[in-house]
N, C-alpha and C positions, 0 to 999 in steps of 0.2 A: 504494500500500500504506500502511495506517495503522500506523506504528511501535509506538505504545503498545498497541493491541489485539493486534497480532501478537506482540509481546514478552510480553504478559501470558499469552496462551494457551500460548506456547512455554515460558515459565517454569514453568507448571503441569505441562506434559508432562515437563520436565526433572526436576522434583521427584518426580513419579510414577516416573520411570525410576530415580532414586536409591533410592526406597523398594522398587522391584521388585528391585534388586540385593540389598538387605538381606533381603527375603523369600526370595529364592532361596538365599542363604547359610543362613538359618534352616532352610529345608526340607532342606538338605543336612546339617544337624546341626552347622554351623560356629558357633563363638563369635565370629568376626570376619568382617566383610564387606569385600569388595574395594572399594577407593576409587579411582576413576579421575580423572585430572587433564586428560583430553583436552578440547580445545576450550572451555576455561574462561577467558575473557578477564579477568574480575574477579579470580578467585583467582590466576591466573598473574601479573597485573600487581601485585597486592598482595604476593605472595611475593617477586617479583624486586625490587620497590621496598624491601621490608623488608631484603633482603640488602644492597642498595646503601647503605642508611642504617645498616647495622650492627645492625638490629633483628631479624635472622633467628631468633634464639633464641625470640622471642615466638610464632613460628609453627612451631616444630619438630614439634609434635604433628601438624599436617597432613601434613608430609613423612613422618613416621613411619607414619601411617595409609596413605599412598599406597604406601609400600614394603612394609609388613608386614600391612596390613589394619586395619580399624577395629573395636575392641571394640564389640559390639552392646549398647548401653544405651539407655534411653529418652532421655536427654539427647543422646547422640551421634546417635540417629536423627533427633531434631528439628533439631539443628544441620545434619546432612547434607542433610535435605530443604530447609531454609531456604537453605543455600548453593547447592543445585541450582537452586532457584527464582531466586535472585539472578543466578547465572551464566547460566542460560537466558534470563532477561529481558534482561540486558546484551548477550549474544551476538546474540540475534535482533532486538533493537532496532537494533543496529549493522548487521545484515544488511538490515533494512528501509530504513534511511537510505541505505545504499549502493545498494540496488536503486532507490530513488526518484531518486538522483543519476544513476545510469546511464541511467535512463529519460528524464532531462532535465526532469522536472517532479515536483511533490510527489505527484500522483496520476496514474498512467499510465492511458490510456483502456482498455487491455486488459492482462491479465496475461501477462508474457513469461517463458517457461521459461528461455531463454538468459540473460536479465538476472538472474534469480533465482539461477541456477547460478553465474554470475560473482560475484555479491554474496556468496553462501555460501562460494565458494572463497576469496575475498579474506579474509574474517573467519576461516575455519578455517585458512588458511595462516598468518595472523598468530598465531593461538592455538597452532598447532603450533610455530611459531618460539619463542614464549614458553616452551613446555614444554621445548624443546631448550635454551634459555638456562638455565632452571631446573635442568635435569639437570646442566649444567656447573657452575653456581654452587653448587649444594647437593651435588654429587657423589652423586647418587641411587644407591642400592644396587639398581638395576634394570638388567638387561641387555637384556631384550626384552619385548614384549607377551606375555601369557599367552593373552589372548582379546580380541577386538575385533569390532565389527560394521562397522568401516570397509570401504568397498568394496574398496580395494586390499589390505587385510589378508586379506580373504576370497579375493581373486584370487591373492595370493602364496602363501597356505597351501594352496591347491588345486593349485598347481604343484609343481615339483620341491622336494626338501628343502633344508635349510640348506647342504648340500654342493654345491648346484647351481653350475655354472661359467658363465663367459661373462657377457654383459651382464645376463641375467636374475638370475644369482647375485649380481652386484655390486649391482644395484638392490634385490634382496631384503634383503641385509645392510644397505644404507643405510637402507631403510625400517624394518626390524624392530628394529635395535639402537639403544638409546638413545645419543645422542652424548655423548662425554666431553671434547670440545673444541669450540671455536667453529666449527671447520671443518664440523661437521655441522649447524649452524643453518640455513644456506641450503637444504640438501637437505631438511631436515624441513619448512621453510616451503613448499617446492615440493610435497612429498608431501601436506602438509595442504591446499594449494590444490586439488590433484587430487582428493583425497578429498571435499572440500567441493563441488567442481564437479560430480563424478559424483553424489554423494548429493543435492545440491540439485536437479540435473536430474531425477533419478528421483522425488524427492518432489514437485517442481513438476509433472511430467508426470502423476503419479497424481492430484494435486489438480485439474488441468484436466479430466481424464477424469471424476472424480467430480462436479465442478461442472457438467460438460456432460451428465451422465447424466440 
């Protein structure tokens, strides 16, 4: 896999996804757009590093937008798309590097669905862990996801409600609720890995079918 090419294409897709969220908000008549921080290695690392260095106040606007939505203005739209492009590029560049490492050579002779799923799971797990740390450090005013296209989110929301008991209920609460202590970081890292693994496997399988068509 060629990391630069894969990351460039993916960054463009991420930017388009960001713009799509804004367009959906506008179509609904909203003045603010939902801003997600899922699976963003660059933004997550920057925010956590700024908190550690006592510079968190410089990025309070990003946290505010993540909690309450981003006011839709031309400048904010451009910044959001740019940040989506950068995060998408970094995320998928790292996925490509890990994929090549798992394959044992810079360019594998054939595309491996399993290796791509593992690489995606590793990066998404790390990103989910970063978001958990960010939630603790910044005391995010978020309790749970409102909506997500994560595979496990769709599975959990299709099952019993928040009052579900037993193992399923405990797992759902662990997954859905933003952690407010470091005890939740390993769990969110694990959930992120599973989401990335499942999503990566699905995407890679579709890619192989399209390529083989």
